N, CA and C of each residue as an Amber inpcrd file, in Angstrom:
protein
   480
  16.2110000  -7.0480000   0.1900000  15.8450000  -8.6100000  -0.6370000
  14.6250000  -8.1660000  -0.9700000  13.7660000  -8.1370000  -1.9490000
  12.4260000  -8.2470000  -2.0910000  12.1370000  -9.3500000  -2.5170000
  10.6440000 -10.2300000  -1.5120000  10.2550000 -11.4330000  -1.4290000
   9.0290000 -11.0670000  -1.0770000   8.2280000 -12.6640000  -1.6200000
   6.7750000 -12.8670000  -0.9820000   6.6370000 -12.7160000   0.4360000
   5.4690000 -12.1030000   0.8290000   4.9730000 -12.0390000   2.2980000
   4.8930000 -13.3660000   2.8510000   5.3390000 -14.1890000   4.1740000
   5.1250000 -14.9420000   4.7000000   4.5380000 -15.2290000   5.9760000
   4.1850000 -15.9910000   6.6030000   3.3110000 -15.7790000   7.5820000
   4.2720000 -15.4810000   8.8560000   5.4790000 -16.0530000   8.9940000
   6.6330000 -14.7640000  10.1220000   6.6610000 -13.6980000  10.0610000
   6.3540000 -13.0330000   8.7780000   6.0900000 -11.6130000   8.7090000
   5.1940000 -10.6620000   9.2360000   4.2170000 -11.0070000   9.3500000
   2.4360000 -10.8000000  10.2660000   3.1260000  -9.5940000  11.2310000
   3.9050000 -10.3070000  12.1000000   4.1110000  -9.2170000  13.0450000
   4.6660000  -7.9710000  12.7930000   5.9710000  -8.0940000  11.8340000
   6.5970000  -6.9580000  11.3290000   5.6640000  -5.9600000  10.2950000
   5.0480000  -6.3210000   9.4750000   4.1880000  -6.0460000   8.6540000
   2.5650000  -4.7860000   9.7200000   2.1800000  -6.0530000  10.4530000
   1.2020000  -4.9420000  11.2180000   2.0540000  -4.1850000  11.9010000
   3.0650000  -3.9090000  12.4250000   3.9200000  -2.9020000  12.8640000
   3.8700000  -1.7300000  12.0480000   4.1710000  -2.4800000  11.1960000
   4.5900000  -1.0750000   9.8680000   3.5650000  -0.5410000   9.8160000
   2.3980000  -1.0470000   9.2350000   1.4690000  -0.5830000   9.0210000
   0.7520000   0.7620000  10.1570000   0.8370000  -0.1660000  11.4440000
   0.1710000   0.9140000  12.4340000   1.5120000   2.2530000  12.3580000
   2.8040000   2.2630000  12.8140000   3.4760000   3.2050000  12.6160000
   3.3890000   4.5300000  11.4220000   3.8000000   3.8590000  10.4180000
   3.2660000   4.6310000   8.9960000   2.0540000   5.3670000   9.2620000
   1.1610000   4.8310000   9.7290000  -0.1000000   5.8030000   9.5900000
  -0.4990000   6.6520000  10.5410000   0.5080000   6.6440000  11.8070000
   0.5940000   7.9050000  12.5730000   1.6050000   9.1580000  12.0270000
   2.3910000   8.7130000  11.2580000   3.1150000   9.7150000  10.3760000
   2.6000000  10.1700000   8.9320000   1.8610000   9.1610000   8.1410000
   1.7850000   9.3030000   6.6260000   0.2530000  10.1390000   6.6780000
  -0.9270000  10.5080000   7.2640000  -1.4290000  11.5270000   6.7050000
  -1.8410000  12.5080000   8.2540000  -0.5660000  12.9230000   8.8480000
  -0.8890000  14.0000000   9.8730000  -1.2880000  15.6180000   8.6960000
  -2.3200000  15.9270000   9.3290000  -2.6580000  16.9990000   8.9260000
  -4.1050000  16.5210000   7.6870000  -4.2640000  15.5280000   7.7720000
  -5.4640000  15.1540000   6.4150000  -6.2180000  14.4260000   7.0320000
  -6.0120000  13.2330000   7.7590000  -7.5360000  12.7980000   8.6670000
  -7.0420000  12.9750000   9.8870000  -8.4310000  12.6360000  10.8530000
  -8.7650000  12.9720000  12.0520000  -7.3320000  11.9710000  12.6120000
  -6.8310000  13.1180000  13.6890000  -5.2760000  11.5280000  14.4770000
  -6.1820000  10.6360000  15.7320000  -7.4260000  10.8360000  15.8240000
  -7.4890000  10.2850000  16.5750000  -7.8140000   8.9470000  15.7880000
  -7.8220000   8.6690000  14.6250000  -8.3580000   7.2990000  14.0020000
  -6.6570000   6.3740000  13.8000000  -5.3520000   7.0220000  13.4840000
  -4.2140000   6.4060000  13.6640000  -3.5010000   6.1470000  15.0030000
  -4.3720000   7.0870000  16.1880000  -3.8930000   7.2330000  17.4800000
  -3.9490000   5.6000000  18.0710000  -5.6390000   5.2200000  17.5380000
  -6.4310000   3.9830000  17.4750000  -6.5330000   2.9720000  16.8660000
  -5.7100000   2.6800000  15.8140000  -5.4710000   1.4280000  15.0060000
  -4.8820000   0.4490000  15.9530000  -5.9920000  -0.4950000  15.6690000
  -5.4750000  -1.9450000  16.1700000  -4.9360000  -2.7340000  15.6110000
  -3.7800000  -3.4170000  16.4340000  -2.3630000  -3.8300000  15.5610000
  -2.9320000  -5.0450000  15.4300000  -3.4800000  -6.0990000  16.7970000
  -4.0580000  -7.2040000  16.3240000  -5.1940000  -7.4660000  15.0190000
  -5.9360000  -6.2240000  15.2090000  -6.5870000  -6.4300000  13.6130000
  -5.7370000  -6.7330000  12.3150000  -4.5140000  -5.6310000  12.2020000
  -3.7950000  -6.1230000  11.1160000  -3.3600000  -7.4700000  11.3000000
  -3.1990000  -7.8160000  12.3850000  -2.5180000  -9.0980000  12.5400000
  -3.3460000 -10.2630000  12.0040000  -4.7600000 -10.1710000  12.3250000
  -6.1430000 -11.1730000  11.5540000  -5.8530000 -10.8610000  10.5150000
  -5.8550000  -9.8690000   9.7930000  -6.4730000  -9.0700000   8.2550000
  -4.8000000 -10.0620000   7.3040000  -3.9210000  -9.5970000   8.2110000
  -2.6060000 -10.1500000   7.2590000  -2.1120000 -11.8610000   7.2410000
  -2.9710000 -12.6370000   8.2460000  -3.0590000 -13.8010000   7.8860000
  -4.1900000 -14.3220000   6.9850000  -4.9170000 -13.5430000   7.3500000
  -5.9150000 -14.3580000   6.3000000  -5.4220000 -14.0100000   4.8590000
  -4.7020000 -13.2480000   4.5810000  -4.7200000 -12.5850000   3.1280000
  -3.9560000 -13.3490000   2.9000000  -2.3610000 -14.1710000   3.4330000
  -1.2130000 -14.5410000   3.5600000  -1.9090000 -15.9840000   2.8030000
  -2.5240000 -16.7890000   4.3720000  -2.8940000 -18.0300000   4.1830000
  -4.0410000 -18.5510000   3.0020000  -4.9970000 -17.3570000   2.3530000
  -5.9910000 -17.4290000   1.4310000  -5.8110000 -16.8830000   0.0280000
  -4.2850000 -16.5170000   0.2810000  -3.7910000 -15.5860000  -0.7990000
  -4.3850000 -14.3530000  -1.8270000  -5.5090000 -13.9870000  -0.8160000
  -6.2960000 -12.8460000  -1.4090000  -5.4750000 -11.8520000  -1.9310000
  -4.4780000 -11.6830000  -1.5950000  -3.4550000 -10.2750000  -1.9870000
  -1.8390000 -10.9750000  -2.6240000  -1.3820000 -10.2800000  -3.7800000
   0.1380000 -10.1070000  -3.4810000   0.7560000  -9.6150000  -2.7330000
   1.7750000  -9.8320000  -1.6060000   1.9380000  -8.9040000  -0.7950000
   3.6240000  -9.4570000  -0.6180000   4.3760000  -8.0830000  -1.0740000
   5.6700000  -8.3280000  -0.8670000   6.8040000  -7.3460000   0.0350000
   7.3370000  -7.7810000   0.8420000   8.6160000  -7.4270000   1.9500000
   9.8710000  -7.4230000   1.5110000  10.3350000  -5.6140000   1.9870000
  11.3820000  -5.0600000   1.9600000  11.9830000  -5.8770000   2.7060000
  13.2990000  -7.1410000   2.9840000  13.7870000  -7.9460000   4.0170000
  15.1520000  -7.0990000   3.6550000  15.5140000  -6.2560000   4.2870000
  17.1160000  -5.8690000   4.3160000  17.3940000  -5.2930000   6.1930000
  18.2390000  -6.4380000   6.6690000  18.1430000  -5.9840000   7.9460000
  16.9030000  -5.9490000   8.8860000  15.8650000  -6.9490000   8.3990000
  14.6200000  -6.8870000   8.8430000  13.6960000  -6.6200000   7.6960000
  12.7350000  -6.8820000   8.1270000  11.3710000  -5.9660000   7.4080000
  11.1520000  -4.6370000   7.5080000  11.7690000  -3.8910000   6.3040000
  11.0690000  -2.0210000   6.5860000   9.9870000  -1.8490000   5.8270000
   9.4330000  -2.7340000   4.7840000   8.4020000  -2.5540000   4.0440000
   7.5960000  -3.2100000   3.2910000   6.3350000  -2.7130000   2.9840000
   5.8280000  -4.0030000   1.8240000   4.9510000  -3.0300000   1.1180000
   4.5720000  -4.0880000  -0.3110000   3.3520000  -3.7370000  -0.8840000
   2.3850000  -4.7640000  -0.9670000   1.0650000  -4.2940000  -1.4550000
   0.3080000  -5.4990000  -1.4310000  -0.5220000  -4.4600000  -2.6750000
  -1.3630000  -6.0260000  -3.3130000  -2.0290000  -5.7580000  -4.6390000
  -2.7640000  -6.5190000  -4.5930000  -3.4210000  -6.3150000  -5.5860000
  -4.8680000  -6.7710000  -5.6830000  -5.2220000  -6.9740000  -7.6190000
  -5.7950000  -8.4570000  -8.0850000  -5.8430000  -7.9380000  -9.4080000
  -7.7850000  -7.9950000  -9.2530000  -8.3330000  -7.1350000 -10.3760000
  -9.5030000  -7.3720000 -10.5510000  -9.7990000  -8.1300000 -11.8220000
 -10.7590000  -8.3980000 -12.0800000 -11.3740000  -9.2960000 -13.1850000
 -12.4820000  -8.1100000 -14.2250000 -13.4850000  -7.1870000 -13.1340000
 -14.6240000  -6.9160000 -13.6800000 -14.4360000  -5.0820000 -13.7410000
 -13.5410000  -4.4420000 -14.3210000 -12.9350000  -3.5260000 -13.5340000
 -12.4380000  -2.8930000 -15.1860000 -12.0090000  -1.2090000 -14.6470000
 -11.0680000  -0.4310000 -15.8250000  -9.8470000  -0.8610000 -15.9100000
  -9.7250000  -1.0440000 -14.2780000  -7.8340000  -1.2940000 -13.6350000
  -8.0260000  -2.8430000 -13.5220000  -7.3740000  -3.3900000 -14.4000000
  -7.1910000  -4.7800000 -13.9960000  -6.3430000  -5.4470000 -12.6900000
  -5.6150000  -4.2750000 -11.9830000  -4.5090000  -4.5620000 -11.2460000
  -4.9660000  -3.4160000 -10.0140000  -4.4730000  -3.5300000  -8.6550000
  -4.7070000  -2.3030000  -8.0090000  -3.4420000  -2.4430000  -6.8460000
  -2.7740000  -1.4120000  -5.9950000  -1.7890000  -1.2340000  -4.9550000
  -2.5280000  -1.0100000  -3.8900000  -3.0690000  -2.2010000  -3.0860000
  -3.7910000  -1.7130000  -2.2140000  -3.2000000  -1.0290000  -1.1680000
  -1.7820000  -1.5460000  -0.9550000  -1.5030000  -0.8710000   0.5510000
   0.7280000  -0.7850000   0.1780000   0.8560000   0.0360000   0.5930000
   2.5430000   0.3090000   0.1140000   2.7800000   1.4220000   1.4080000
   3.6210000   0.2710000   2.1760000   3.8110000   1.1860000   3.6310000
   5.7140000   0.8140000   4.0260000   5.8870000   1.8390000   4.2520000
   7.6090000   2.0880000   4.6400000   7.9710000   2.1330000   6.1350000
   8.4090000   1.7630000   6.9600000   8.7870000   2.2440000   8.4190000
   8.8500000   3.7790000   8.0780000   8.4440000   4.4830000   9.1670000
   9.1570000   6.1340000   8.8500000  10.6880000   6.2160000   8.9420000
  11.2020000   5.7710000   9.8750000  12.6940000   6.0290000   9.3560000
  13.4070000   5.4440000   8.1470000  12.7120000   4.7400000   7.0750000
  13.2020000   3.6530000   6.0450000  12.4680000   4.7200000   4.3420000
  11.7150000   5.6080000   5.2210000  11.2040000   6.1540000   3.9630000
  12.1780000   7.2960000   3.1130000  12.5020000   7.5510000   1.7490000
  12.9340000   8.3540000   1.3200000  14.3700000   7.8170000   0.8560000
  14.7440000   6.5100000   0.9260000  15.8560000   5.4970000   0.6560000
  15.6580000   4.3510000  -0.7090000  14.2800000   4.3980000  -1.2600000
  14.2320000   3.9190000  -2.1380000  13.3060000   3.1380000  -2.4030000
  13.1830000   2.2510000  -1.0290000  12.5120000   1.1030000  -0.6690000
  10.7670000   1.2780000  -1.1530000  10.1910000   2.0730000  -1.3020000
   8.9110000   1.7640000  -1.5920000   9.3600000   2.1450000  -3.2570000
  10.0270000   2.9340000  -3.9430000   9.9940000   2.4030000  -5.6560000
  10.3560000   0.9220000  -5.6740000  11.3020000   0.2930000  -4.7000000
  11.5660000  -0.7690000  -5.4430000  10.2230000  -1.5510000  -5.2130000
   9.6680000  -1.9850000  -4.0200000   8.7540000  -2.4460000  -4.1940000
   7.6330000  -2.2670000  -5.2770000   7.4020000  -0.9900000  -5.7450000
   6.4090000  -0.6560000  -6.6180000   6.6140000  -1.1940000  -7.5100000
   7.9900000  -1.6820000  -8.2110000   8.3790000  -2.3500000  -9.6200000
   8.1950000  -3.4680000  -9.6020000   8.4710000  -4.2270000  -8.6140000
   8.1780000  -5.4160000  -8.1860000   7.1020000  -5.8840000  -8.2490000
   5.9970000  -5.2030000  -7.3820000   4.6700000  -5.6960000  -7.5100000
   4.2970000  -5.3020000  -9.4410000   4.6860000  -4.6930000  -9.7120000
   4.1200000  -4.2840000 -11.6450000   4.8920000  -5.5410000 -12.0660000
   6.2740000  -6.1080000 -12.1260000   6.3030000  -7.0600000 -12.6110000
   5.8650000  -8.1120000 -12.1790000   5.3660000  -8.2170000 -11.3030000
   4.4260000  -9.1810000 -10.6190000   2.8410000  -9.2860000 -12.1760000
   2.3050000  -8.2640000 -11.9250000   0.9290000  -7.9540000 -12.2870000
   1.8390000  -8.2910000 -14.6050000   2.8680000  -7.4850000 -14.5510000
   3.0340000  -7.4890000 -16.0460000   3.0850000  -9.2620000 -16.6250000
   3.8710000  -9.8740000 -15.5420000   4.0590000 -11.5660000 -15.3320000
   2.0030000 -12.2720000 -15.6090000   1.3080000 -11.5410000 -14.9190000
  -0.0330000 -11.8200000 -14.9980000  -0.5880000 -11.5980000 -16.5810000
  -0.3980000 -10.5770000 -17.4060000  -0.9020000  -9.9210000 -18.3520000
  -1.7200000  -8.8320000 -17.5900000  -1.5400000  -8.2530000 -16.8190000
  -2.2270000  -6.9550000 -16.4080000  -1.6070000  -5.5770000 -16.9030000
  -2.5570000  -4.5900000 -17.2150000  -2.2390000  -3.7060000 -17.9400000
  -2.6660000  -2.4730000 -17.4070000  -3.3950000  -2.2760000 -16.6390000
  -3.4030000  -0.9350000 -16.1410000  -3.9010000  -1.0530000 -14.5590000
  -2.6360000  -0.2350000 -14.2320000  -2.9210000  -0.7440000 -12.6900000
  -3.6170000   1.2990000 -11.8050000  -4.3500000   1.0630000 -11.0570000
  -4.5860000   1.9630000 -10.0990000  -4.0680000   1.6650000  -8.2980000
  -3.8590000   3.2000000  -7.9600000  -3.5520000   3.1500000  -6.3260000
  -4.4030000   4.4760000  -6.0600000  -4.9560000   3.8970000  -5.1730000
  -6.1210000   4.6510000  -4.3840000  -5.5740000   5.5440000  -3.4860000
  -5.2090000   6.6100000  -2.9140000  -4.7160000   7.2380000  -1.5050000
  -5.2760000   8.5130000  -1.4540000  -4.9890000   9.4140000  -0.4710000
  -5.9350000  10.2060000  -0.1230000  -5.2040000  11.6220000  -1.0090000
  -6.1490000  12.5130000  -1.6660000  -5.4720000  13.5600000  -2.5610000
  -4.7830000  14.3250000  -1.5020000  -3.5480000  15.1760000  -1.4510000
  -2.8260000  16.2300000  -1.4310000  -1.9510000  15.3530000   0.1380000
  -1.7380000  14.5590000  -0.1780000  -0.7810000  13.6290000   1.0190000
   0.6610000  13.1700000   0.8220000   1.6140000  13.4980000   1.5170000
   2.7840000  13.4870000   1.2800000   3.4040000  12.5310000   0.4210000
   2.2730000  11.3650000  -0.2200000   2.7910000  10.0850000  -0.8380000
   2.5400000  10.8610000  -2.2110000   1.4330000  11.6190000  -2.6760000
   1.0670000  11.9920000  -4.2230000   2.5500000  12.3210000  -4.8600000
   3.4920000  13.0590000  -4.8380000   4.3880000  13.1540000  -5.0820000
   5.7490000  12.2940000  -5.6250000   5.2710000  11.2390000  -4.5810000
   6.1310000   9.8810000  -4.8510000   6.0280000   9.0730000  -5.7530000
   4.4670000   9.0430000  -6.3130000   3.7350000   8.4520000  -7.4200000
   3.5930000   9.2120000  -8.8280000   3.5860000  10.6180000  -8.6510000
   3.8550000  11.5310000  -9.6520000   5.4330000  10.9810000 -10.0140000
   6.4300000  10.9320000  -9.4540000   7.4840000  10.4640000  -9.6080000
   7.7540000   9.3390000 -10.4920000   7.2140000   8.2590000 -10.2410000
   7.3160000   6.8820000 -10.8110000   6.6480000   7.1940000 -11.8740000
   5.7300000   8.1600000 -12.2010000   5.4210000   8.1920000 -13.3380000
   3.4050000   8.1080000 -13.7150000   3.0720000   8.0030000 -12.5250000
   1.3880000   7.7940000 -12.1360000   1.2040000   8.9470000 -12.6480000
  -0.5030000   8.9220000 -13.3500000  -1.1280000   9.8880000 -13.5840000
  -2.1120000  10.0990000 -12.4870000  -2.6820000  11.1230000 -12.0950000
  -3.9840000  11.4550000 -11.1970000  -5.2400000  11.0720000 -12.3870000
  -5.7480000   9.8500000 -12.0680000  -6.8960000   9.9490000 -13.1680000
  -8.2530000  10.1090000 -12.4840000  -8.5470000   9.8150000 -11.2670000
 -10.0760000  10.0280000 -10.5570000  -9.6110000   9.9780000  -9.1530000
 -10.8080000  10.9660000  -8.3530000 -11.5380000  11.3860000  -7.4470000
 -12.5840000  10.3550000  -7.1740000 -12.3820000  10.1870000  -5.8130000
 -13.4010000   9.4320000  -5.1640000 -13.6430000   9.7410000  -3.5230000
 -14.5300000   9.6130000  -2.2970000 -14.3690000  10.1260000  -1.1670000
 -13.8930000   8.4930000  -0.5060000 -12.8890000   8.0620000   0.0930000
 -12.5330000   7.4390000   0.8720000 -13.0580000   7.0490000   2.4870000
 -13.3000000   6.8880000   2.9210000 -13.9430000   5.9380000   4.1470000
 -12.8240000   5.8850000   4.9690000 -12.5700000   6.8340000   5.9940000
 -11.5760000   6.4290000   7.0000000 -12.1860000   6.5530000   8.7240000
 -11.7880000   5.5680000   9.3350000 -12.6410000   5.6630000  10.6000000
 -13.9840000   6.8850000  10.6870000 -15.0930000   5.9330000   9.7400000
 -16.2240000   6.3350000   9.7970000 -16.2850000   8.1900000   9.0290000
 -15.5950000   8.5130000   8.7350000 -15.1870000   9.9950000   7.9190000
 -14.5720000   9.7700000   7.1210000 -15.0780000  10.8700000   5.5900000
 -14.8930000  10.7080000   4.2810000 -13.6350000  11.8730000   3.9400000
 -12.8890000  11.4070000   3.4130000 -12.4090000  12.5490000   2.5990000
 -11.5870000  12.1270000   1.5200000 -11.3020000  13.1420000   0.8070000
 -10.9280000  13.2250000  -0.4100000  -9.8850000  12.2270000  -1.0580000
 -10.3690000  10.9800000  -1.9350000  -9.2610000  10.1550000  -2.1650000
  -8.4590000  10.4120000  -3.9050000  -7.7540000  10.2580000  -4.5570000
  -6.9930000  10.0250000  -5.4850000  -6.6490000   9.0810000  -5.8920000
  -7.0400000   8.8400000  -6.9820000  -6.9550000   7.8980000  -8.1570000
  -5.7320000   7.9530000  -8.8960000  -4.4240000   7.1600000  -9.0530000
  -3.3600000   7.5480000  -9.6530000  -2.8560000   6.1000000 -10.5890000
  -2.9230000   6.1380000 -11.6380000  -3.0740000   5.3420000 -12.4940000
  -1.3300000   5.5490000 -13.3850000  -1.0020000   3.4860000 -13.4630000
  -0.3890000   3.3460000 -14.4450000  -0.3040000   2.5670000 -15.9470000
   0.1500000   2.7790000 -16.6270000   0.0000000   1.4030000 -17.8180000
   0.9050000   0.7850000 -17.6270000   0.6760000  -0.3370000 -17.5770000
   1.6310000  -1.4360000 -17.6940000   2.3410000  -1.9310000 -18.7880000
């Protein structure tokens, strides 16, 4: 079941993000970054994001939280909405959870009359194929700073 994230989900969300980073970008980013991720930092970030409604955060809650997606709306941008995070527990990847989460956040953005979605990720990461299968198109490139280093990023776009 996909539902809005609640404060009680923060521990699970933080654990997912830390575990996903350890596998998602192997060979692309400096492993020191993912090995040193601060779990408590994510607790603080997501507590504030949920309490202040800074993002729309949806969780997949089937036998516990095994994935989440977060998105934001933009007012003064070429892209009026953005998926800023999509994380699935590594052992649940490839089971359709990510697709369901993206479909749900797209429905949310459509209800908000948003039309042009962007998803930034690292170029040549394994998630690039996933976004292409969803119908997203590579639109833009920019450098993305992670852990004090810059990496080639790619923006996948989908019209809603």
